C-alpha positions in Angstrom: -91.6 -15.3 -116.2 -91.6 -18.2 -113.7 -88.6 -20.5 -113.1 -88.6 -24.1 -111.8 -85.9 -26.4 -110.7 -85.3 -29.6 -108.8 -86.2 -29.4 -105.1 -82.7 -30.3 -103.9 -81.3 -27.4 -105.9 -83.3 -24.7 -104.0 -80.2 -23.4 -102.2 -78.3 -23.3 -105.5 -80.8 -21.6 -107.7 -83.2 -19.9 -105.3 -81.3 -16.7 -104.7 -80.1 -16.1 -108.3 -83.6 -16.6 -109.8 -85.0 -14.0 -107.4 -82.2 -11.5 -108.1 -83.7 -8.2 -109.4 -81.5 -8.5 -112.6 -82.3 -12.1 -113.4 -85.8 -11.8 -114.9 -84.8 -8.8 -117.1 -81.7 -10.5 -118.3 -83.6 -13.7 -119.2 -86.3 -11.7 -121.0 -83.7 -9.8 -123.0 -81.7 -12.9 -124.0 -84.8 -14.8 -124.9 -86.2 -12.0 -127.1 -82.9 -11.7 -128.9 -82.1 -15.4 -129.1 -81.7 -15.3 -132.9 -79.1 -12.5 -132.6 -75.4 -12.4 -131.7 -75.3 -10.8 -128.2 -71.9 -9.8 -126.9 -70.8 -8.2 -123.6 -70.9 -4.7 -124.9 -74.6 -5.0 -125.8 -75.4 -6.4 -122.4 -73.6 -3.5 -120.7 -75.7 -1.1 -122.8 -78.8 -2.7 -121.4 -77.7 -3.3 -117.9 -75.7 -0.6 -116.3 -75.9 -1.9 -112.7 -72.6 -1.9 -110.9 -72.5 -5.6 -110.1 -73.9 -6.8 -113.4 -70.8 -8.5 -114.7 -70.2 -10.3 -111.4 -73.8 -11.5 -111.5 -73.4 -12.6 -115.1 -70.3 -14.6 -114.2 -72.4 -16.3 -111.4 -75.0 -17.3 -114.0 -72.4 -18.7 -116.3 -70.9 -20.8 -113.5 -74.4 -22.2 -112.9 -74.8 -22.8 -116.6 -77.9 -20.7 -116.7 -76.2 -18.5 -119.2 -73.7 -19.8 -121.8 -70.7 -17.9 -123.2 -69.1 -19.1 -126.4 -66.9 -17.1 -128.8 -67.8 -14.0 -126.8 -71.5 -14.7 -127.5 -74.1 -14.9 -124.7 -77.2 -17.2 -124.7 -79.6 -18.6 -122.2 -78.5 -22.0 -120.9 -82.0 -23.3 -120.2 -85.3 -23.6 -122.1 -88.4 -21.4 -121.8 -91.7 -23.2 -122.5 -95.0 -21.8 -123.7 -97.4 -24.7 -124.5 -97.7 -28.5 -124.2 -99.6 -31.4 -125.8 -102.8 -31.6 -123.7 -103.7 -35.1 -124.9 -100.6 -36.6 -123.4 -101.2 -34.7 -120.1 -104.8 -35.8 -119.9 -103.8 -39.5 -120.4 -101.1 -39.3 -117.7 -103.5 -37.6 -115.2 -106.2 -40.2 -115.8 -103.7 -43.0 -115.2 -102.6 -41.4 -111.9 -106.1 -40.8 -110.7 -106.9 -44.5 -111.1 -103.8 -45.3 -109.2 -104.4 -42.9 -106.3 -108.0 -44.0 -105.9 -106.8 -47.5 -105.1 -104.9 -46.1 -102.0 -106.7 -45.8 -98.6 -107.9 -42.3 -98.0 -105.8 -41.8 -94.9 -102.6 -42.6 -96.7 -103.3 -40.8 -100.0 -101.5 -37.6 -99.0 -98.3 -39.4 -98.3 -98.7 -41.6 -101.4 -99.1 -38.6 -103.7 -96.3 -36.6 -102.0 -93.8 -39.5 -102.0 -94.6 -42.2 -104.6 -96.4 -40.1 -107.3 -94.0 -37.2 -106.8 -91.0 -39.5 -107.4 -92.7 -41.1 -110.4 -93.0 -37.7 -112.0 -89.7 -36.2 -110.9 -87.0 -38.8 -111.1 -84.6 -36.3 -112.6 -81.1 -35.5 -111.3 -81.2 -31.8 -112.2 -83.2 -29.4 -114.3 -83.9 -25.7 -114.6 -86.5 -24.1 -117.0 -88.6 -21.1 -117.4 -92.3 -20.7 -118.2 -93.4 -17.6 -120.1 -96.9 -17.5 -118.8 -98.3 -17.4 -115.3 -98.6 -21.1 -114.7 -98.1 -21.7 -110.9 -96.6 -25.1 -110.1 -96.3 -27.1 -106.9 -93.1 -27.4 -105.0 -92.2 -29.7 -102.1 -90.6 -28.6 -98.9 -89.2 -31.0 -96.3 -87.9 -30.2 -92.8 -86.8 -32.6 -90.0 -84.0 -34.8 -88.6 -82.9 -38.3 -89.4 -85.9 -39.8 -87.8 -88.9 -37.7 -88.7 -89.7 -35.2 -91.5 -92.6 -32.8 -92.0 -93.5 -32.5 -95.6 -95.6 -29.7 -97.3 -96.5 -29.7 -101.0 -98.1 -26.5 -102.2 -98.1 -23.9 -105.0 -94.8 -22.1 -104.8 -96.5 -18.6 -105.2 -98.9 -19.3 -102.3 -96.9 -21.1 -99.5 -99.1 -21.9 -96.5 -97.6 -21.3 -93.1 -96.1 -24.7 -92.3 -92.8 -25.6 -90.6 -91.4 -27.2 -93.8 -92.0 -24.1 -95.8 -90.6 -21.9 -93.0 -87.3 -23.9 -92.8 -87.1 -24.1 -96.6 -87.3 -20.3 -96.9 -84.7 -19.9 -94.1 -82.3 -22.3 -95.9 -82.6 -20.3 -99.1 -82.1 -17.1 -97.2 -85.3 -15.7 -98.8 -87.4 -13.0 -97.3 -90.3 -14.5 -95.4 -93.9 -13.5 -96.4 -95.7 -11.5 -93.8 -97.9 -14.5 -93.1 -94.9 -16.1 -91.4 -94.3 -13.2 -89.0 -95.9 -14.9 -86.0 -94.0 -18.2 -86.5 -90.7 -16.2 -87.1 -91.2 -14.3 -83.8 -91.8 -17.6 -82.0 -88.8 -19.7 -83.2 -86.5 -17.3 -85.0 -83.4 -18.8 -86.6 -83.4 -21.9 -84.4 -81.2 -24.8 -85.7 -83.4 -27.1 -87.7 -82.0 -30.4 -86.4 -82.2 -29.2 -82.8 -85.8 -28.0 -83.4 -86.9 -31.4 -84.7 -85.1 -33.3 -82.0 -87.3 -31.4 -79.6 -90.4 -32.0 -81.8 -89.6 -35.7 -81.9 -89.6 -35.9 -78.1 -93.0 -34.1 -77.9 -94.5 -36.5 -80.4 -93.2 -39.5 -78.5 -94.7 -38.1 -75.3 -98.0 -37.5 -77.0 -98.1 -41.0 -78.4 -97.4 -42.5 -74.9 -99.8 -40.1 -73.2 -97.0 -38.5 -71.1 -97.2 -35.0 -72.5 -97.5 -32.4 -69.8 -99.8 -29.8 -71.3 -99.0 -27.2 -68.6 -95.4 -27.1 -69.6 -95.8 -25.6 -73.0 -92.8 -24.3 -75.0 -92.1 -22.8 -78.4 -91.7 -26.2 -79.9 -95.2 -27.3 -78.9 -96.7 -23.9 -79.6 -95.2 -23.9 -83.2 -96.8 -27.4 -83.8 -100.2 -26.1 -82.6 -99.9 -22.8 -84.6 -99.1 -24.6 -87.8 -101.8 -27.2 -87.4 -99.6 -30.2 -86.9 -101.1 -30.7 -83.4 -104.6 -29.8 -82.4 -106.0 -28.7 -79.0 -107.4 -29.2 -76.5 -106.3 -32.9 -76.3 -103.0 -32.4 -78.1 -103.5 -34.9 -80.9 -101.4 -35.2 -84.1 -103.5 -33.8 -86.9 -101.2 -34.5 -89.9 -101.3 -37.9 -91.4 -98.3 -40.2 -90.7 -96.5 -41.9 -93.5 -94.3 -44.9 -92.9 -91.7 -44.7 -95.7 -91.1 -48.4 -95.8 -94.8 -49.2 -96.1 -95.1 -46.7 -99.0 -92.2 -48.0 -100.9 -93.5 -51.6 -100.6 -96.9 -50.5 -101.9 -95.3 -48.6 -104.7 -93.6 -51.7 -106.0 -97.1 -53.2 -106.7 -98.3 -50.2 -108.7 -98.0 -49.3 -112.3 -94.6 -48.3 -113.7 -93.2 -44.8 -113.7 -95.3 -42.5 -115.9 -93.9 -42.5 -119.4 -93.5 -38.8 -120.3 -92.1 -37.9 -123.8 -89.6 -35.1 -124.3 -86.2 -34.5 -125.8 -84.7 -33.1 -122.6 -85.0 -33.5 -118.9 -86.4 -29.9 -118.7 -89.2 -30.7 -121.1 -90.1 -33.8 -119.1 -90.0 -31.9 -115.9 -92.2 -29.2 -117.3 -94.8 -31.7 -118.4 -94.6 -33.5 -115.0 -95.3 -30.2 -113.2 -98.5 -29.7 -115.3 -99.6 -33.3 -114.7 -99.1 -33.0 -111.0 -101.1 -29.8 -110.8 -103.9 -31.2 -112.8 -103.9 -34.4 -110.8 -104.4 -32.5 -107.5 -107.1 -30.3 -109.1 -109.0 -33.4 -110.3 -108.8 -34.9 -106.8 -110.0 -31.7 -105.2 -106.7 -31.2 -103.3 -105.1 -27.8 -102.8 -102.2 -28.6 -100.5 -100.6 -31.8 -99.1 -99.1 -32.0 -95.6 -97.9 -35.1 -93.7 -95.4 -36.5 -91.2 -92.9 -39.0 -92.6 -91.0 -41.5 -90.5 
């Protein structure tokens, strides 16, 4: 079972959805959704010491509902989708993206298209099969943000993914070991204030390459900056320019669905198929 939720809710839902008890509890409640499940039955299935405390946490997050002593899932689990609707939306978005200059397509897809597909305030849903959807990680300060859009199950070693995992207090994959040893638990705002100064010096040709530090090294190791001439390798997106361009494009994609969760599920499928059709595996860019 895989679980998906709004990007801004990673801190809220990230830890509970990865808890060892969560998947087993969800599967049990889903399999017995037509039955009346009470606390005694749950205790028979889950004898862990902190189970009831964890159950109360899920109820407070509305991931499990309790009414008249009966327990049910508080979110939907999806299995299939109308492929004709998906194909039509993907075709529409491909036409739109192909009108955008190649050098700004990454930012357009990650900002404009992403917000067209995910304009929802909050959602949480499960997928019963191994689908694998894209998630978006952002890290930075008030002036600059680094953005990475990638499959959640295969996060590339980028600074946005690193800080996102740190914020969620998740265990870092072994691929992040080198980056973790380099910058540790450095404060995100302080880190990007230093990065901002480095990028300004690069832009003005004033970067002293002999005075390398962990901030410059981390930019090099994650592919933001390339050697030997220390050039910015990620495309730069000007937020104001993107939003002005988006006002000229087609309206938000019209996705059917009775609930926000159903629309979000379809949107994730559309986004994944869009990137596959465009031959794109991951998106990275610098937003100003």
